[in-house]
N, C-alpha and C positions, 0 to 999 in steps of 0.2 A: 707472589710478586706479580705486579701488573706489567704487561708489555709496554715499553716506553716508545713514544713518538714525540720527541721534543719539537718545539715550534720550528727551530731551524731545519729539522728533518723534513718538514713539509716542502722545502725547496727542491727536494729530489723526488717528490711524489709523481707517480706515473702508473700505468696499468701493465701488468705482466702476470701470466698465469702458468707457465710451463717450466719444467725443470730442464737440466742439461740434456743435450742430445749429442750423439757421436756423428762426426762427419768424416768423409774420406780423407785420409792423410795424403799429403803431397809435399815434395821437396822443392817445389817451384818457389822462386823469390820474386816473381813478376806479379804485377797487378792481376788478380784472378780473372779468368774468363767467366762471364756470367750467362745465365740462361736468357734466351731471346725474350724480349718484351712482348707480351700478348697484346693484340689489338683490342680496343673496347668492344668490338663485335665478337671477339673470341674469348668469352669467359668474363668480360667486364672487370669491375673493381675487385671482386673476390679472387679471380685468377691473378690479377696484378699484385695483390698483397701476398698471395702464396708464393709467387715468383720472387718477390722482394725478399721474403724470408729465406728461400732457397739460395738466393745470391749471397745473402749475408752469412749463411752457414759455410760458404766456400772461402770466405775471407779469413785466412788463418792468422794474420797479423794486421791489426787496424789501430790507428790513432786518429782521433777527431776531437776538435774543440767543441764544447757544449755550452749553451746558454739555457737556463731554466727559469721560468717564471711560474709562480704558484699563487693561486687566489682561492684559499679555502679557510673555513673556520674563522672568517673575518680578518684574515691576515693576508697581506700581499708581500711576497718575498721574491727576490731575484738572486741568482747565483750563476757563476761561470767557472769553467775549468776544463778538464781533459778526461775523455773516455778512452780506455784501451781494452782490446780483447786479443787473446792469443790462444790458439788451439795447440795443446802440448802433445798431441798424438793420442790422447784419451778423452779429453774434455776441454771445454773452454775455461780459461782463466780470465778473470775480469777485474777491472780497476776503474773507479770513478773518483776523481779529485775535484772538489768544489770549494769555492770561497764566496762569501756573501757579507754584506754589511748588516749587522744586527744592533739596533740602538746606537748607530754611529760608530761601531767598532767591528773589526774584521773577525769573522768566524770561519773555521775551516771544517770540512766534512770529507772523510775518506772512507770508501767502501772497497773491500777486496774480497774476491772469491778465489780461494785456493783449492787444494784437492780435498779439504775436509770441512772448512768453516767459511762462513760469511762473516767478515770482520767489519766493524763499524767503529771508527775512531773520530770522535767529535771534539773539537776545541772551541769553546765558547768564551766570551770575554771574562766570565767569572768561574768557569770550571772546565774540566777535561774528563771525557768519558771514553771507555773502551769496552766494547761488548762483542760477543760472537754468538752465532747460531749454527747448530750442527746440521749440515746440508743433507746428510743421509737420513736423518730423522724426518726432515721436512719432505724429502723425496718419498719416503715410505708412507707418510701421512697422506700425501697427495695421491699416490698410487692406490691407496685404500679408499679414496673418495672422502676423506675426513675433513678437508679444508674447503672453505667457500671461495670459489674462483672469482666471483664478482666483488669480493671484499679485499683482495690482495693488492691494494693501492700502495704505491711507494716501494714496491719490492722488485722492480724490473732487473736490478743487478743481481740480487739474491737468486732470482728464478731463471737466469740464463742470459742476461744482457740483451743487446739488440736483436740477435737472431731469434731468440725465443719470444721477445716482445712482439715482433711481427708475426711469428708463427701463431702465437696465442690470439692476436687480434683477428687473424684469418679464421680461427676456429670459432671465436665467440661473437663476431660481428658480421653483418651483411653489408657489403660495400656497394655503393652506387657506381654506375659507369664513370670512368675517369674522364676528366676534362683537361686538355692540354693547356699549359700556362708557362710563364717564365717567373723566375725567382730572383729578387734583389737587383742591386745595381749591375751585377755581373750578367743579368739576363740568362740565368741558367735554365735550360729547358726542363720542364717538370710535368708530371701528371698530378692532378689533385683529385682526391676521392674522399667521400665521407661514409662512415659506417654507423649502423645502429645495432643494438643488441639483438641477437637471435633469441626468439621466444623460449627456446629450450633452456636458456641460461638465465635470462631475466625477462619474465613475462610482462611485467609492468614497471618500466624504468622509473616512472614518477613516484612509485612507492619506495624506492631505494633511498638510503641516507643521502643527505645533501652533498657529501663528498664523492659520491659515485656518479660518474658521467653517464649521460644518455646518448652522446654522440662522440665519435672520434674522427678527426680530420687528419688525413695524411697528405704530405707533399713528397712525392717520390721522383727522384732524378731520372732524366733521360740521357745522362752522360754515359757513353759506352764503357768508360773505365770503371764507373761505379753505378752500373745500371740499376735503377729502381732503389737507390739508397734513400732511406727516410730522412731527408733534410729537415723536415718538420713533423712533429707529432703533437696534436693539440686535442685535449680532452675538454668537452663542453658539457654544461648542464643548463638547460633552458636557454640555449643560445649564447651563454656567457662562458668564457674560458675558465677552467679550473686549473689546468696544468698545461704549460707550453714548453716543449722541448725543441731546441734548434741545434743542429749539428752543422759544422762548417770546417774548412781547412782539413779535408780528409787526406789521410796518408796511409799507404800500405807498405810499411818498411820491409826491407829484405831481412832484417833481424830485429828482434826486440828483446830487451834484457829481462830474463826470468825474474830478477829480483823485484821488478815492479809488482809482481803477483804473489809476493810472500810478505806476511806480517809477522815480525818477531817482537813480542812484547819486551819491554825493558825489564831488567832485573827488578823483582818485587813490584812490578806494575800490576795493579788490580784489574782483573778481567771478569766482567759480569757475563755469565752464561744466560742468554735470553731465550734458549730453545723452548723450554717448557711454557714460558709466558707467551711466546709467539704462537705456538701451536694452540694454546688455550684461546687466545684472542681471535684466531681465524678458524676455529673448528666449527663444523656444521652443527647448528643448534646451540653453539656456545657464544663466546665473545664477551664484551664488557658487561 
């Protein structure tokens, strides 16, 4: 069976390379205190991105609206919805809800990470699909170095959500010194920095497939409540955007309903196990 990436799935494409990590448990219901922002002269863009990842790992409950625009394989798609993360005391649970217009009709896309599976429920104008991937098998394959890190586009929810997205970018990219800027009508103070692949991971970005970016641009907040939050993540190839992620209306609720992070298939609902196909598609030396 070939691993599926339907056209609408491209709307959620982004880069992510790492699996779940544990963070220190806390009973605090207040907006988390974050690590002090490094100055450009003290570590530059690389330190800024590492600090952003550390700050995200401390946010036990987060809700943020998201807009995504994707320009790959000759398709331009846009979607919007809600991103949620919750640390349950052992690991991050994650949920992404998106809707988009496909051929003039509304399509919906749901991704959930629970304690065992990565669930994908996709409702298109002419069909409905439910698939899952075994998280432990993916984690084992990654720990054994069997998966291509530069090839895992579109999997930032499966591989750990926003905390691990920023952590993986810090590992795989070299970032330039950040530039102070402001964002949008609200004039939110931000840092802007761009990163290019470290040669240890991608020696020649131009030789990569056209859907693999050569540059990532980050817009990180300077708001003390959500210090260094990634308001925008843009992946570019030859100066043109491939994927644009935009987060806004951030909220760190005192409580979050665990049911958001559970998927219970309906009685007799068909569930396709994509684990073998996913591992084959992204295995070092393998693929399509």
